[in-house]
C-alpha positions in Angstrom: 10.0 3.9 -8.0 12.8 1.5 -6.9 10.4 0.0 -4.3 8.0 -1.1 -7.0 10.8 -2.6 -9.0 12.1 -4.6 -6.0 8.6 -5.9 -5.2 8.1 -6.9 -8.9 11.4 -8.8 -8.9 10.6 -10.6 -5.6 7.2 -11.6 -6.9 8.7 -12.9 -10.2 11.4 -14.9 -8.3 8.8 -16.4 -5.9 6.7 -17.5 -8.9 9.7 -19.0 -10.7 10.9 -20.8 -7.7 7.4 -22.1 -7.0 7.2 -23.4 -10.5 10.5 -25.1 -10.0 9.3 -26.9 -6.8 6.0 -28.0 -8.4 3.6 -25.2 -7.7 1.1 -24.5 -10.6 2.0 -21.1 -12.1 -1.0 -21.2 -14.5 -3.5 -21.4 -11.6 -1.9 -18.5 -9.8 -1.9 -16.4 -12.9 -5.5 -17.3 -13.7 -6.6 -16.3 -10.1 -4.7 -13.0 -10.4 -6.3 -12.3 -13.8 -9.8 -13.0 -12.5 -9.1 -10.9 -9.4 -7.8 -8.0 -11.5 -10.9 -8.2 -13.7 -13.2 -8.1 -10.6 -11.3 -5.1 -9.1 -11.4 -3.3 -12.5 -15.1 -3.8 -12.9 -15.8 -2.7 -9.3 -13.7 0.4 -9.7 -15.2 1.5 -13.0 -18.1 3.5 -11.5 -15.9 5.0 -8.8 -13.4 6.3 -11.3 -16.1 7.5 -13.7 -17.7 9.6 -10.9 -14.3 10.9 -9.8 -13.3 12.1 -13.2 -16.8 13.5 -13.8 -16.4 15.5 -10.6 -13.1 16.8 -11.7 -14.6 17.9 -15.1 -17.5 19.7 -13.3 -15.1 21.4 -10.9 -12.8 22.6 -13.7 -15.8 23.9 -15.7 -17.0 25.9 -12.7 -13.5 27.4 -12.3 -13.5 28.3 -16.0 -16.8 30.1 -15.8 -15.8 32.0 -12.7 -12.5 33.0 -14.3 -14.0 34.3 -17.6 -17.2 35.7 -16.0 -19.4 34.6 -18.9 -21.7 31.6 -19.3 -22.7 30.3 -22.6 -26.0 28.4 -22.7 -26.8 25.9 -25.3 -30.2 24.5 -26.2 -30.7 20.7 -26.2 -33.0 19.4 -28.9 -34.4 15.9 -29.2 -33.4 13.8 -32.2 -36.3 12.0 -33.8 
């Protein structure tokens, strides 16, 4: 945990010193925001499939532990 704090402090200090020496802070923050948005949108499907797999795995374990399966009927809504 302390490593994350150290890295965060270093990044903030570099950005503040860059602003002091004429580097545009708003451009860097915009680039970081757009990059974070792109990574988030790209990882959405991967995380969705990952958590779906965990849910299926835990459901199978529950059925094996209890020994009973409850079936439900799916009806169409018109």
